[in-house]
C-alpha positions as CSV (number, residue, x, y, z in Angstrom):
1,M,0.1,-62.4,85.6
2,I,-2.9,-64.9,86.0
3,M,-6.1,-63.3,84.0
4,S,-9.7,-64.2,84.7
5,K,-11.4,-66.1,81.7
6,S,-13.9,-62.9,81.0
7,R,-10.6,-60.8,80.7
8,F,-8.9,-63.3,78.6
9,K,-11.5,-63.5,76.3
10,N,-11.7,-59.6,76.0
11,I,-8.3,-59.8,74.9
12,C,-9.1,-62.3,72.6
13,W,-11.6,-60.7,70.7
14,S,-9.7,-57.5,70.6
15,C,-6.9,-59.3,68.8
16,L,-9.1,-60.7,66.4
17,L,-10.9,-57.2,65.5
18,F,-7.2,-55.6,65.5
19,V,-6.1,-58.3,62.8
20,S,-9.4,-57.8,60.8
21,A,-8.9,-54.2,60.6
22,G,-5.3,-54.3,59.9
23,I,-5.9,-56.0,56.8
24,A,-9.3,-53.9,55.8
25,I,-6.8,-51.4,56.1
26,V,-4.4,-52.8,53.7
27,L,-7.0,-53.1,51.0
28,M,-8.8,-49.9,51.6
29,A,-5.8,-47.6,51.4
30,G,-4.3,-49.5,48.4
31,S,-7.6,-49.1,46.5
32,S,-8.0,-45.4,47.3
33,C,-4.1,-45.3,45.9
34,K,-4.7,-46.7,42.9
35,T,-2.3,-49.8,43.6
36,K,-2.7,-53.5,43.3
37,T,-4.8,-54.6,46.1
38,D,-6.7,-58.0,45.7
39,M,-3.9,-59.5,48.6
40,R,-2.0,-61.4,45.5
41,E,1.2,-60.2,47.4
42,L,0.5,-62.8,50.0
43,V,1.1,-65.6,47.3
44,D,4.8,-64.7,47.2
45,I,4.8,-64.4,51.1
46,P,8.3,-65.8,52.1
47,V,8.6,-69.3,53.6
48,M,11.2,-71.3,55.5
49,E,12.5,-74.4,53.8
50,G,14.6,-77.3,53.9
51,E,16.3,-77.8,57.3
52,K,15.1,-74.5,59.0
53,I,11.6,-76.6,59.3
54,E,11.6,-79.6,61.2
55,H,8.5,-81.8,60.8
56,K,8.6,-83.7,64.0
57,T,6.4,-83.8,67.5
58,N,9.2,-82.5,69.0
59,P,11.5,-80.1,67.0
60,K,14.4,-78.5,68.5
61,N,14.3,-75.0,67.3
62,Y,11.4,-73.7,69.2
63,L,10.4,-72.2,72.6
64,D,7.7,-73.3,74.5
65,R,5.9,-70.9,77.2
66,F,7.7,-71.9,80.0
67,D,10.8,-71.4,78.3
68,I,9.7,-67.8,77.6
69,G,8.4,-67.3,81.2
70,R,11.5,-68.4,83.0
71,H,13.4,-66.3,81.2
72,F,11.1,-63.3,81.3
73,S,10.8,-64.1,85.1
74,Q,14.4,-63.6,85.8
75,Q,14.9,-60.7,83.4
76,K,16.8,-62.6,80.6
77,S,16.8,-62.6,77.0
78,M,18.2,-65.1,74.6
79,N,21.1,-67.1,76.1
80,W,20.4,-65.7,79.4
81,V,21.4,-62.2,78.6
82,D,20.6,-59.4,81.5
83,T,17.4,-57.0,80.6
84,K,15.7,-54.6,82.5
85,V,12.2,-55.8,81.3
86,P,9.9,-55.6,84.4
87,T,9.1,-59.0,86.0
88,D,5.5,-58.1,86.4
89,F,4.2,-57.4,83.1
90,G,1.3,-59.0,81.4
91,V,1.7,-62.0,79.5
92,V,-1.0,-63.6,77.1
93,T,0.0,-66.7,75.1
94,F,-2.2,-68.6,72.6
95,D,-0.3,-71.7,72.2
96,N,2.4,-74.2,73.9
97,R,5.1,-74.0,71.4
98,Y,6.5,-71.1,68.8
99,R,9.0,-71.7,66.3
100,V,12.4,-69.8,66.5
101,V,12.4,-67.6,63.5
102,D,15.5,-68.1,61.4
103,Y,17.2,-64.7,61.1
104,Y,17.4,-65.1,57.2
105,H,14.2,-65.8,57.0
106,F,13.3,-62.8,59.4
107,R,15.4,-60.4,56.9
108,K,14.0,-61.8,53.8
109,F,10.1,-61.5,55.5
110,N,10.8,-58.0,56.3
111,N,11.6,-57.0,53.1
112,W,8.5,-58.5,51.7
113,F,6.4,-57.0,54.2
114,E,8.0,-53.5,53.4
115,K,7.0,-54.1,49.9
116,L,3.5,-55.1,50.9
117,L,2.9,-51.8,52.4
118,F,4.6,-49.5,50.1
119,E,2.4,-51.1,47.2
120,A,-0.7,-51.0,49.5
121,G,-0.1,-47.2,50.0
122,I,0.9,-47.5,53.3
123,Q,3.7,-45.7,54.8
124,S,5.2,-44.8,58.2
125,G,3.9,-41.5,59.9
126,Q,0.3,-41.8,58.4
127,E,-1.5,-42.7,62.0
128,S,-1.0,-39.0,62.7
129,K,-3.3,-38.3,59.8
130,H,-5.4,-41.5,60.3
131,P,-6.4,-43.1,63.7
132,A,-7.3,-46.7,61.9
133,L,-3.5,-46.6,60.9
134,D,-1.9,-46.3,64.3
135,C,0.9,-48.5,65.9
136,D,-1.4,-51.6,67.2
137,N,-2.4,-52.0,63.4
138,F,1.1,-52.4,61.8
139,A,2.1,-54.7,64.8
140,M,-0.9,-56.8,64.7
141,L,-0.9,-57.0,61.0
142,Y,3.2,-58.0,61.1
143,K,2.5,-60.9,63.6
144,S,-0.8,-61.7,61.4
145,T,1.1,-62.0,58.1
146,M,4.1,-64.0,60.0
147,G,1.6,-66.7,61.0
148,V,0.6,-66.8,57.2
149,S,4.0,-67.5,56.4
150,A,4.6,-70.2,59.0
151,Y,1.4,-71.9,57.8
152,K,2.7,-71.6,53.9
153,S,5.9,-73.3,55.2
154,G,4.1,-76.4,56.3
155,D,5.1,-75.7,59.9
156,K,3.6,-77.2,62.7
157,Y,4.2,-74.5,64.9
158,E,3.4,-70.7,65.2
159,M,6.6,-68.3,64.2
160,G,7.7,-66.7,67.6
161,V,6.3,-63.3,67.0
162,A,4.8,-61.0,69.8
163,V,2.9,-57.8,69.8
164,V,4.3,-55.9,72.9
165,V,2.5,-52.9,74.5
166,V,5.2,-50.3,75.8
167,R,5.3,-46.7,77.1
168,Q,7.2,-45.0,74.2
169,V,9.6,-42.6,76.9
170,N,12.4,-43.0,74.7
171,E,12.8,-42.8,70.8
172,F,13.2,-45.9,68.8
173,G,13.0,-46.6,65.1
174,G,12.3,-43.3,64.2
175,I,8.9,-42.9,66.3
176,P,9.5,-40.0,69.2
177,G,9.6,-40.7,72.7
178,T,6.0,-39.2,74.1
179,G,5.8,-41.2,77.2
180,G,2.6,-42.6,75.7
181,L,1.5,-46.2,75.1
182,H,2.9,-47.8,71.9
183,M,2.8,-51.2,70.1
184,V,5.9,-52.8,68.5
185,N,6.8,-56.5,67.7
186,L,9.1,-58.9,69.7
187,V,10.5,-61.5,66.9
188,F,12.1,-64.8,68.8
189,T,15.0,-65.4,66.3
190,T,18.0,-67.5,66.1
191,H,20.1,-64.4,66.3
192,G,18.6,-63.0,69.2
193,W,15.1,-61.9,70.5
194,L,14.7,-58.7,68.3
195,I,12.5,-55.7,69.1
196,L,11.1,-54.4,65.4
197,E,9.4,-51.2,64.9
198,P,7.1,-52.6,62.3
199,Q,6.3,-48.9,60.7
200,T,9.9,-48.2,59.9
201,M,11.1,-51.9,60.1
202,K,14.4,-50.8,62.3
203,Y,14.9,-53.3,65.0
204,I,17.3,-54.0,67.7
205,K,18.2,-56.7,70.6
206,L,15.9,-56.8,73.5
207,E,18.6,-56.0,75.9
208,N,19.6,-53.1,74.0
209,Y,15.8,-51.4,73.4
210,P,15.9,-48.3,75.1
211,N,12.4,-48.5,76.4
212,Q,12.4,-52.3,77.7
213,E,12.0,-51.1,81.1
214,Y,8.6,-49.8,80.0
215,V,7.3,-53.0,78.7
216,Q,3.2,-53.1,80.2
217,Y,2.2,-56.1,77.9
218,M,3.1,-59.0,75.4
219,I,0.5,-61.4,73.5
220,L,2.1,-64.2,71.7
């Protein structure tokens, strides 16, 4: 899918607004619940260390946007496993290369992220009561904080974490299937390409995701 410059700029600004809103929500929700909300939790954000990070111009553990495009154009996931993801869904990439996320770092980061939401008084299901806490805010916040983790790791590349817009036809991760638009994360890890429901931290391999054929857009 080729986008015009004006549409691309609109999407970029929307992403920035989502990220800003997500961080603001953490701060405001936490203050209303009398929890620690000065974002000191970011000091403890997990980092990848040692051999997991290659400080080279051309490291091995990365995907470039052409690799990603080649896989999806042939309906393939990691290791060329078949998927049902449509070949005509919209894709926006902001970088040329992305770090393949170490699976154990992914698990460690998820524990930290879940703790961050809990201490800020943000729990899944609140989106039904607060429109500012719906699925896009959770997904954008997850991607943004994973980016902070990459920066603190001293990595040259953005972590391979996308936000995915999908029609939630089937239940997944504790979120019921209503047929409406929903947003989740896709994390490119060393143990597979994983769809993550950031509201409940449930995840599954892309090829087993029950809504894979209803993917609409991906922002990476």
